[in-house]
N, C-alpha and C positions, 0 to 999 in steps of 0.2 A: 501492499498499502502503500509505502514512501515514498518511489518513484512518482507515482498518480498525484501524490501531496504535493509535492515540492512541483508543481506548474505553475507558470509566472503568466498566463493569463484568465485568472479570475476563477478560474470553472474549478465548485469544490465538488468531488466526487461522490464524499462521503453524503453531501448536501442532498445528489440526489440517492443514493442512494438508501440512504430513510425515507424520504420521498417519495418511493415504489414501492418499500418495506410500509410506508402507512397506508396507499391505496389497493397494496392485495391485504392490509388489512382490512381494512375497506369494501374492499369484490368480496374475502369471507365472509365477515357479515351478513354482507345484502343476502348473500344464494342463500345460509343458513336458513337469512331468515325468510325468506323463497319455495326453498324445501322446507320449514317447517309449515307455510304455510298450503302446501301443495299436498302433506303429509295430511293435512285434517281437512282439507276438501277430499282428498280418495278417501280414508276412511269411514267421513262421510253419506258417500258415494258407494260405501261396500254395506255400510248399516243400512242403507237404504231400500238395496239389493236383495241383502240377506233378508228384510223385513218383506221383501213382493212377493219373494219363492216361498215363504215361511207362510204365507197367507194363501198364493193358489195352491199348493204341497196341502196345508189344511184341509183347501176344499176338496180338493183329490182322494185326500185318504182315506174315507169315509169309503166310497164308489172303488179302491184298489181296497180296501180290506172287506169287504164283497164279494169280490171278486176273484181273492186268490182264496177265502171260504169255501163258492163251489167250483173254484178247480179241484181243491183236495177230496168237497161231493163224488164230484167227477172223478176222482180217482182211485179211491175206495170202490166205487159200484164198476169198475170196468177198471178191472188190473191189471186183467190180459191187453184191453184196449193201447195202457197205458204204455205199458211193456214193448208193444209193439210200434209204436211212435217212441218212444224213448231209444229204437234200438236203428228208426229211419232219421229219426236225428243223428246220430254218432255215426252209422254209414257216409251219409251227409256228408259230415264237416270230415270226415277221415278223405272221401272222395273227392272234397273242395279240396284238403293238408297235399293229397298225392299227386292234385293236376296242379297247384299251381307251385307243389315244390317240384316240379318235372320241367317247367319252364323258367326256372331263374338260375338253371347251369348255363 
């Protein structure tokens, strides 16, 4: 630093560095405030979205429960048909894996 402090044209490098440090600190504070404001806004929107989804699911839940109960009764009344449907679905998945797996090579 002694090299720069011996300049005779009145230029003070230390003063410029200090000014730059102050400017960086001010920018950092500004970015921090903006980040905090953005976080508050995003968390508020997320809470609103969660409330909306919870309300919609809450309305659909009785229908889902009823249909699940109906499915359970159908499975109990028709075990052979249920086994056939599950087996057919497993074969379809296996065939899809086999066909798609063969195309990747």
